[in-house]
C-alpha positions in Angstrom: 156.7 92.6 165.4 158.1 96.0 166.5 158.0 96.6 170.2 155.9 99.5 171.4 157.8 102.1 173.3 154.9 103.6 175.2 152.8 100.4 175.5 152.3 100.8 179.3 151.0 104.3 178.9 148.6 103.5 176.0 147.0 100.6 177.8 146.0 102.7 180.8 142.5 103.9 180.5 141.4 107.1 182.1 138.3 106.8 184.2 135.5 108.9 182.8 133.2 110.7 185.2 129.7 109.3 185.1 127.4 110.9 182.7 124.6 113.2 184.0 122.0 110.7 183.0 123.2 107.9 185.3 123.3 110.1 188.4 120.3 110.3 190.7 118.8 113.8 190.9 119.4 115.5 194.2 116.4 115.9 196.5 116.2 119.2 198.2 116.1 118.9 202.0 113.7 120.7 204.3 115.2 123.4 206.5 115.5 122.5 210.2 112.8 124.9 211.2 110.2 123.2 209.0 111.2 119.8 210.5 110.6 121.1 214.0 107.2 122.5 213.0 106.3 119.2 211.5 107.1 117.4 214.7 105.0 119.8 216.8 102.0 119.2 214.6 102.2 115.4 214.9 100.1 113.6 217.4 101.8 112.3 220.5 102.8 108.6 220.5 101.2 106.5 223.1 103.5 105.5 225.9 104.9 102.0 225.9 103.9 99.8 228.8 106.6 99.8 231.4 109.1 96.9 231.3 109.5 94.7 234.4 112.6 95.3 236.4 115.2 92.5 236.7 117.5 92.2 239.7 120.9 90.8 238.6 123.3 89.4 241.2 126.9 88.5 240.6 127.5 85.0 242.1 131.0 84.0 240.9 134.2 86.0 240.9 135.9 87.3 237.7 139.2 85.4 238.0 139.7 83.1 235.0 136.8 84.4 232.9 137.1 85.2 229.3 137.3 88.8 227.9 133.8 88.8 226.4 132.2 87.8 229.7 134.2 90.3 231.7 133.3 93.1 229.3 129.6 92.1 229.5 129.8 92.2 233.3 131.5 95.6 233.3 128.7 96.9 231.0 126.3 95.7 233.7 128.4 97.4 236.4 129.0 94.1 238.2 132.6 93.9 239.4 132.3 92.1 242.8 130.6 89.1 244.1 127.2 89.7 245.8 126.7 93.1 244.0 123.3 93.6 242.6 122.0 95.9 239.7 118.6 96.6 238.5 118.0 96.5 234.7 114.8 96.7 232.5 113.6 93.5 230.9 114.3 94.2 227.3 116.0 92.2 224.5 119.4 93.9 224.8 119.7 93.2 228.5 118.3 89.7 228.0 121.1 89.0 225.5 123.8 90.3 227.9 122.4 88.2 230.7 122.4 85.1 228.6 126.0 85.7 227.7 126.9 85.9 231.4 124.6 83.3 232.7 127.4 81.2 234.2 128.4 84.1 236.4 125.1 85.8 237.5 121.6 85.0 238.6 118.6 87.1 237.8 114.8 87.4 237.9 111.9 89.8 238.2 112.0 91.7 241.5 108.8 92.3 243.4 107.7 95.7 244.9 108.1 94.6 248.5 111.6 93.3 247.9 112.5 96.4 245.9 111.4 98.6 248.8 113.5 96.7 251.3 116.5 96.7 248.9 116.3 100.5 248.3 115.6 101.3 252.0 118.4 99.2 253.5 121.1 98.9 250.7 120.4 102.0 248.5 123.0 104.7 248.6 123.3 108.3 247.3 126.5 109.7 245.9 129.0 110.1 248.7 127.8 106.8 250.2 124.9 108.5 252.1 122.2 106.1 253.3 118.5 106.6 252.9 117.2 107.3 256.3 113.5 107.9 255.7 111.5 104.8 254.7 108.7 107.0 253.2 111.3 108.6 250.9 112.5 105.1 249.9 108.9 104.2 248.9 108.8 107.4 246.7 112.0 106.4 245.0 110.6 102.9 244.4 107.5 104.5 242.8 109.8 106.5 240.5 111.7 103.3 239.6 108.6 101.4 238.8 107.3 104.2 236.6 110.3 103.7 234.3 113.3 105.7 235.7 116.6 104.0 236.5 118.4 104.3 239.9 121.0 106.7 238.4 118.2 109.0 237.1 116.8 109.5 240.6 120.1 110.0 242.3 120.9 106.5 243.6 124.0 104.6 243.0 123.3 101.9 240.3 125.0 99.1 242.3 123.6 97.7 245.5 126.2 96.0 247.7 124.7 92.9 249.4 126.0 90.5 252.0 126.3 86.8 251.2 123.0 84.9 251.5 122.1 83.3 254.8 122.4 79.5 254.4 124.7 80.2 251.4 124.3 79.5 247.7 123.6 76.1 246.3 126.2 75.1 243.7 127.8 78.1 242.0 128.7 76.0 239.0 125.2 74.7 237.9 122.2 76.5 236.5 119.0 77.1 238.5 117.0 75.1 239.9 119.8 72.7 240.8 122.4 75.4 241.3 122.4 79.2 241.9 123.2 80.5 238.4 121.0 81.7 235.6 117.4 82.9 235.3 115.2 82.1 238.3 112.1 84.3 237.8 110.2 85.3 240.9 112.4 83.2 243.1 115.0 86.0 243.0 113.0 87.7 245.7 113.7 84.8 248.2 117.4 85.1 247.5 117.5 88.9 247.8 115.6 88.7 251.1 118.4 86.4 252.4 121.0 88.9 251.2 119.6 92.2 252.4 
């Protein structure tokens, strides 16, 4: 058998462009002005019912925790023990709280406790206190209507003191310990910390 001199070149196949039949026809797009007009003509969507507000308190320190838990806590803005943040009760935050349940405790905050928390521990930028209790009630009304603390001008983190009579165990989940979901009982803990 004679050896082929250009065998490497002959074996290579050149990729052919796909034929016009196999391509999908292009759909023309609407100009942006027509899209805006279409949105204006649509009926307004009904508002979703407001989500309950969860109070989340960091119970344990960050030393010795793994990277995922630390990044979850930083997304929640919890960097120090006894700091509290308010988050809406939705699936994304529920997943974050479940991931950090051995570090934090959380539950649904009541209106009375929220008013005390905002009046005594709420701060504006520049660490300015809220001096008028009626103004604090107005801020709470805004928060209950669906706005977050940052949207109304408050700092998102509330710095609390350690609870009077202390925590139970900081290594066991609630009800035997102080970690994890505790529902309405978070109000009792917050009252001891304000």
